[in-house]
PLY file of the C-alpha trace (Angstrom):
ply
format ascii 1.0
element vertex 153
property float x
property float y
property float z
element edge 152
property int vertex1
property int vertex2
end_header
-31.19 5.88 116.92
-30.97 7.69 114.23
-29.55 11.71 114.55
-31.62 14.09 113.52
-31.17 15.83 110.09
-30.08 19.08 109.73
-30.17 21.56 106.79
-26.80 23.19 107.99
-23.53 22.30 105.56
-21.21 20.12 107.73
-18.74 22.32 110.06
-14.84 21.49 108.82
-13.06 20.52 111.99
-11.00 22.98 112.70
-7.05 21.74 113.37
-5.58 22.91 116.79
-3.88 26.05 117.26
-0.41 26.61 116.18
3.28 26.94 118.14
3.71 30.61 118.41
6.22 31.95 115.96
5.41 28.50 113.75
4.49 31.30 111.20
3.93 29.34 108.16
1.89 26.24 109.86
0.17 29.71 111.88
-0.78 31.02 108.44
-2.54 27.86 106.85
-4.41 27.25 109.88
-5.81 30.87 109.93
-6.78 30.98 106.34
-8.96 27.53 107.36
-10.48 29.31 110.41
-11.08 32.35 108.56
-12.66 30.40 105.73
-15.14 28.31 108.20
-16.13 31.37 110.20
-16.85 32.96 106.26
-18.97 30.19 105.73
-20.72 30.12 108.60
-21.59 33.85 108.34
-22.34 33.94 104.38
-24.88 30.54 104.88
-28.06 30.86 103.44
-27.50 34.33 102.28
-29.16 34.87 98.94
-28.45 38.79 98.76
-25.32 40.10 97.99
-22.42 40.15 100.92
-22.21 43.86 102.05
-18.70 44.39 103.23
-16.61 47.29 104.57
-13.14 48.46 103.42
-10.62 48.81 105.76
-6.66 49.47 105.61
-3.69 50.42 107.93
-0.76 52.63 106.76
1.22 54.72 108.68
1.14 58.09 109.57
1.55 60.21 105.90
0.96 57.16 104.04
-1.39 57.24 100.94
-3.92 54.51 101.52
-4.83 54.26 97.93
-3.21 51.08 96.73
-4.19 49.16 99.72
-8.02 50.48 99.22
-7.66 49.79 95.79
-6.47 45.83 96.70
-9.05 45.60 99.08
-12.10 46.76 96.84
-10.77 44.75 93.93
-11.51 41.39 96.17
-15.24 43.30 97.09
-15.32 43.85 93.40
-14.36 40.68 91.75
-17.53 38.69 94.22
-19.82 41.25 93.30
-19.88 42.20 97.21
-21.62 45.47 98.13
-19.62 48.09 99.71
-21.00 49.92 101.90
-17.53 51.78 104.36
-14.44 52.72 103.47
-12.14 53.53 106.47
-8.16 53.97 106.94
-6.35 53.88 110.26
-3.01 55.60 109.95
-1.38 54.29 112.97
0.67 52.37 111.70
1.52 48.61 113.27
-0.55 49.34 117.04
-2.29 46.47 118.69
-5.81 46.34 116.85
-7.50 46.56 120.12
-6.77 50.57 119.96
-7.37 51.71 116.42
-10.59 53.97 116.15
-11.06 52.88 112.38
-11.00 49.12 112.74
-13.88 49.97 115.89
-15.89 51.75 113.90
-15.90 48.86 110.86
-15.95 46.45 113.67
-19.29 48.05 115.15
-20.66 47.97 111.68
-20.68 44.58 111.67
-22.28 44.77 115.16
-24.89 47.33 113.93
-25.89 44.64 110.83
-25.09 47.29 108.48
-22.46 45.52 107.28
-21.49 41.82 106.97
-17.69 41.66 107.28
-14.68 43.59 106.42
-12.03 43.33 103.21
-8.55 44.36 103.90
-5.35 43.98 101.49
-3.69 41.53 103.35
-3.28 40.23 106.94
-0.90 43.09 108.49
-4.07 45.49 107.90
-5.21 43.70 111.55
-1.65 42.62 112.16
1.44 39.94 111.61
1.09 38.59 114.92
-1.03 34.83 114.80
-2.73 35.63 118.02
-3.80 39.12 117.41
-5.29 38.09 113.30
-6.57 34.63 115.41
-8.44 37.24 118.08
-9.94 39.13 115.37
-10.87 36.88 113.32
-13.55 35.19 116.29
-14.10 38.50 117.49
-15.92 39.67 113.89
-17.43 36.03 113.58
-18.96 36.34 117.83
-20.38 39.52 115.89
-21.85 37.67 113.28
-19.05 38.75 110.14
-16.34 37.30 108.60
-12.91 39.11 107.63
-11.83 38.60 103.71
-8.38 39.75 103.18
-7.06 40.09 99.07
-3.90 38.48 99.42
-3.17 34.52 100.89
-2.51 35.04 104.64
0.87 34.35 103.67
1.72 37.13 102.15
2.14 40.76 103.22
0 1
1 2
2 3
3 4
4 5
5 6
6 7
7 8
8 9
9 10
10 11
11 12
12 13
13 14
14 15
15 16
16 17
17 18
18 19
19 20
20 21
21 22
22 23
23 24
24 25
25 26
26 27
27 28
28 29
29 30
30 31
31 32
32 33
33 34
34 35
35 36
36 37
37 38
38 39
39 40
40 41
41 42
42 43
43 44
44 45
45 46
46 47
47 48
48 49
49 50
50 51
51 52
52 53
53 54
54 55
55 56
56 57
57 58
58 59
59 60
60 61
61 62
62 63
63 64
64 65
65 66
66 67
67 68
68 69
69 70
70 71
71 72
72 73
73 74
74 75
75 76
76 77
77 78
78 79
79 80
80 81
81 82
82 83
83 84
84 85
85 86
86 87
87 88
88 89
89 90
90 91
91 92
92 93
93 94
94 95
95 96
96 97
97 98
98 99
99 100
100 101
101 102
102 103
103 104
104 105
105 106
106 107
107 108
108 109
109 110
110 111
111 112
112 113
113 114
114 115
115 116
116 117
117 118
118 119
119 120
120 121
121 122
122 123
123 124
124 125
125 126
126 127
127 128
128 129
129 130
130 131
131 132
132 133
133 134
134 135
135 136
136 137
137 138
138 139
139 140
140 141
141 142
142 143
143 144
144 145
145 146
146 147
147 148
148 149
149 150
150 151
151 152
């Protein structure tokens, strides 16, 4: 029996989860997971992507450079920036950040397709927190796009 043809592109297999603390292997695996999710979310879209810029800084720090880095990625890909938001909490649990929650709600409501960040540290340097954010955004139909690769801050 011949399997039914599918118009969806074939999905790349996702490697097994890296051991906690193996940051180099984890970073490459997380990049692959992020790229698979991006491909799934954007497959078939014919309009420009709508994104929100999200960065994290410490209290009293100027977010301008990080926002400019995130905006640079969006501009280079011709994505429409619909939201700019900053948490000034420093490196806290991503689940406790009000502006990250606001940006995620914008994804859930379909106002934006995904979030652009300057680097993964805008979410978390910890693999498990970063992976949870990737999965949460994907579950709500969104993606995460860092301007710098996962292996840099």
